[in-house]
N, C-alpha and C positions, 0 to 999 in steps of 0.2 A: 784160231785165238776167237775168243766172244766178245764183245765189247757189252758194255751193262750201259741202260737207257732206263734213267727213270720214269715208270709208266706204264702200264700193257694196256689191255684193250677193254675197253667198256662191257663189248659186246660177250667177250669171252670170262665167261659165268664163270667156267672149273679148271680152267688152266692162266690164272691170271695170280696163283702166287708167286715171290720173290726166286724159287728156282724154275719155273714154267719156262723150256724154251719154246716162244712160237717163233719163229723166223720167218713165216709170210704174214705176220701181221705186220699195218706198218705203223712208225714210229711217230706218227702224229695226231692216231689215236688214243684218247687219255682213256682212265683206267677208275672203274669206280672205287674197286679199293687201294690205290694207288703205292702200287709193290715194286721193286724192281722187279726188269723184264731183261734176261740174255738173248739174244740173240744169234743167229750164226753170224760168223765175217764172211758176208760173199762177195767182196771188194768196193761193195757201194760205200760214197762217202755220208757217213749221220753226220749230220749237226744234232748235238742234246739241245731240249729244248728247256732244260733249266738251268737258265741262265741265273747265277748271282744279281749280279748288278738290274736286271732287268726284275727281279722278284724286291732288291731295295726299292727300285725306284714305284714299283707298283704299291710295295704297302706304304710308301711316303703319302702318295695319290691318295690312298684309303684311307690315311690318317688327314688328311686336309680337310677331305670329303666327307671325314666323319666326325671331327671334332673342331672345325670353322677353320677356315687356310686363314682368315682376316674375322671378318665381323659379323653381326647376327646380320646386319643390312642386305650382307652379300650370301648367305647361307637363304633369305628370305627372298632374294632374287634368286636364286638357286630351285629354289622347290616353287616359284609362280614359273618357271620358265619349264616345267615339267609339266604344268596343267595346260601349257597352253599346245603341248604338241597334239592332239586329234581336237579339229573343229570341225560341227557338223553343220552339213549344208543339207538342201532337198527339201525340204522339211514341210514347205509351202503348201504343196498338195496334200498332205497329211494331214495340216490344220484343217484344207478349208474344206477337206472332203464332208460329204453331205452326214453320211454315219458318223462318222465325230463331232459334226454340229449340231444333232439329235443327239448323241450322247453327252455333250456339253449342257444341252436344255436341258435333260432330264438330273445332272448334278445338282446345276442350274438352281433348278427350283424345289431339291430335297428340302424338307422344313420351309417353305411359303407357301405354300401352295393356299394358304389361305387369303395371300398376298391378291387384292383388285387388278393389279397390274399383269400379277402372274395367270391368275384367270381368266383375262381379256387375252393374251397370247395362247392359252391355250384351246380355241376357240380355230385361230387360224394358225396351228404350229407349224405345219408343213409345208405350208406357202409361204410364211414369215423367214422360216428356214430357207428354202430357195433364194429368196430374196438377200437374204446377209449373204449365203454363198457369194450371190451375185456382185454385190458391193465390195465383199474381199478377195476377189477373185480382182475386180477395175481398179484395183486400189483406191476405193471413195471411201470406204470406212474411216473415222474421225474420233475421238475419244469424246464421249456429252461433256456437260457441263455438269459439273459437282453441284452437291448438296451437302448442308452441314449440319448436323446437330452438335452439342454439348451433351456429357455423361459426366457424372461425377464421382459413379462407385465403379471398384473400387479407390482410383482416384480421377479427378478431370480430366479428360480429351475428346480435343475436337474429332467427332470422326466423320468421314464422305462420303457418302454413296453416289452410286451409278445407277441409270436406269435398268432392268432387269435385260431389257431387247434395247439394244444391240451387245451394248457391255459387257453385260455379267456374265453373257452365253459365251461373247468372243474370250474372256479371259480363261474361262473354263478351260476352250477348246486350245487355245492357245497351248495352257500347262496342263494337257494332255497329253500331247507329245514333247515336252519340255520335260517333264516332270523324268524321267526315264534318265535323261541326260544329267542333270542337274544331282537327282538323287545320287550318282554316282562317285560326284565331288564331294560329296558331306561324309565327315568323320564319324565314326558308331555315336559319339558321346554329345552330340547333337541330336537333340528329342522335342522342340519346338517344330507343331504343322508337317508330321511328316508319318506315312503307315509304318505302324508297329511301332513308335515311340508316343512323347508324349507325356503329361503331368505324372503321373503314375511309374512310366519306364524312367525318369528323370530322377522321381523322389530314390525310388528301388539303389539307382546306381548310386544317389547320394550317400546311403545307408549304409551300399556296402565301403565305400570310401571312408565313410565317420568310422566306420570300425575297425581299419586298418590304420590309418593315421591321426598324427598327433593335433596339426596344425591344416585351419584352412585359410584361404583368402576368397574374400567373398568382392566381386564388383558385380556394378551397374553402371547401363550409358545413360546418362541426360539426354532425356527427348530422344532416344535415337530414331525412331522415322521421319520426323519431322529436319533432322538434321541429315539423313544421309546425302549427300551434292549427286548430283543429276548423272556428270560427265562424269565420276570414280567411279558410280553404277554401272552405267552404261560402257564403260570400260572392260570394266569385270563381263559384264554380259558374252562382249564382243569375243573374250578368249576363246568360249567352248560356241557360239555358233556363229556360221559365217553365212548361213541364205539371205541372200541379200531384201525379199519379202517378208522373212521373218523378222530382220534387227530390225526394218522399218518398221514395223506393227510395236515391237518392241521401245523401241523409238518414242515412238506414239505416248506411248502410254505413261512411261516412266516421266517425259517431257509435257505430261499434261497437265500438271500442277506447275506456275509461276515461279518463280525465286529464285531457280536455282538449286532450290533442295528439296525435301519434302517426299516421302515413300507415304499416298495417304495410307494413314487409316482404317479401313474398311473397305479398300480393291481386294479380290481375289489373288492376285501375284502380288501386292505387299509382303506378305508373310514368306513367299518363294525371295521375295529381294530382299527381305531381311535378313533368310538364312545364307544366300549368296553371297550378301554382302558382308557377315560375319564368319562367313567361313575361311576369311583372307586371316582374322585374327585367331581362326581352329588350328589355321596349319602350321603359324606359325606359335604357338601354345607347345603344338605336341610338335613337330618338327625342329623346331628352332630353338627354342625355351628346353623339349626333350621332358616337358611334364606329365608323367602315363595317369596321371590322376584328374581327372577334369571333366565338368558337364557343365554344358550350356544349354539355358532354353531362352532362346531368343535373344533379349540384351543382358537377361543375366545369365552370369559365370561363375562357379567354384575351379577352385584350382587348392589340391592337398598333396602333404607332405610335411614329412617328421624333421626336415630342415628349418627353422623357420624365419634364419637367415636364407635362406635361399627363396621363399617365397616373399620376402621382403624384396630381395632382387627383382626378381619378378615383375612385382607389382609396378617397379619404377622402369621396367622395361616396356610391360603393354600400354602405361600411361603414355610414352613415349611416341610407340606403334602404331597406337589409336589415333595420335595426333597429326603423327607423320605421313601415313597411310589412309589413314580413313577419314580425316578430319571429323575423329568423335572424341568428348570427355567423357570422365566417369565422373557420375556423380556421388557415387558410392564406392568405398576400396575398403574393408578393413577385415584386417587378419589379426585370429584367435583361437583360442585352443576351442577343440572340439565337445570338449565337455560340459563346454556351454550351452551346448545345442547350436545345431545350423538351419537358421529358420530359412526356406528356399522351397519354394511352388507350394505352399499354402499348409505348409509342416513344418515343424520342429523336430530334429532328426538330433538323436541324442544317441549311444551306441547302445542303449539295452532296450530303446524304446523310440515309440516318433504318437507328437499329437500335434492337432490341431495350431494351426498359428492362432496367437489370444484373436487380431483383428476379425478371420473366420468362423471364428465362434462365435462374437457379438453379432456379425452380419446374420447368421445361422438363425440364433436366438430371436433376435429383434425380424428377421422374416417370417419365420414357422410362426412368432405369436399375432401377427398381422393376418394368418392366414383362416383362420376360424371368420372374422369380419367380411374379409373380402368374398368369403363362399355365400356368409349370408347376404350380403350385399346384390348379389347377383354379379361380381364385377371377376369372381374367375369362378370358372366352372370347376365341379367334384374331378373330373378329368385330369384338368391341368394342377390343383392341390395332390392330390398323388405323383401326378408326376413329380411337382419339386419336394415330395418327402423322400421318397423314392431317390433321386438326384443326392440329396443330404445325404440318405443312409448308403448310399453307395459313397461317397466323398469319406465317410468316418469309418467305414469301411475297412480302409488303407491304412489306418490310425488304431493307436491304442486308447477308445472313448467307449468305452462299455459306457462305464460310470456315464456319460455325457447323454450316451443314446438313452438310459435309462430314467434320467432326471425329466430328457424331453418327452420321454414317452410317445417317441414314435411310432412303434406298430400301434399302439393304439389311433394315434391321430390318423393313421393310414387307414387303418378299417371304420371311421368315420365316414370316410368319401366313397367305402364301398358302394 
């Protein structure tokens, strides 16, 4: 007599049909095409694995995990728990390795070789890097005192700066080791300060969503970097890093400015801290709110959907999440139809074309108008003038700006400074 056992053998590619009699196969082997399997009755006591009560219970558990057994906060706690599963240790030797410090020095000096402090360091680079290695391994490094300046374009900001040596080199050395660890945490839709990402990749993704959806929720964080709490940021950092020496260095940098809040604009690590901090929101939007069409660049982010009421509900939930979990507030939150155009990353995105932002256009025209006079006075070199024009042309190439480029005579201006 034969008994029916649901399922056959994964490894049995030919005899795994419902009429195949594979008496020599164990009942615990699963089958890729889940058919019935007849086995000869050998007198052994088989317990079928296909238990209806178990399936019902598993189905209920799956529904609870997918749909939210209770609240958004529980689902958020669940995805945070998943992020804390693997923590990285034994990083200090890699950070303080001399080859890593040399690479950090080369990276930190890019675009800054004209600075007097960098030129002075170049003369004794190898000896100074050996000294830096000793300082780090002796645990005597501490963040230097900040210098500050105020900039007014595109809006007023307080910029902090640290010495090239040792601080900027140390921060680059640190991030060369931590970058691949943190990069694995970030979602694809985060575009700021990441390799292979940037303003143009964010703009392309925005255009994709503008063409697919009817409504956009546009949000911006109020005074983002100055508002980041040190304690909350350091707790997030510790979820992935467990190396005591690395944590000590990170703590020194995070708490290097007093007041309990502020991630100084100007630090190389700050852009990474900002991405890591806003990754909490990214995960909440994608995993809890289940929004597929989402783009973020730094503290500016967009949600797209065809249901206006759903986006309005998301706005309220995001506002509460930012306040409760991250101690942040939104300065802007607007919900509108995409036919109005989505102003994001310096461009205005419409379904069939893309234009430069009006304020960007005004700045470009103003800057280019001053350029001939600056060159004539010797305040700007011809090489710098060509670079400025080329940069403008590159920026405009990503938009429908043929008429503007023609009106500004960019090609002719560039030829003047050859």
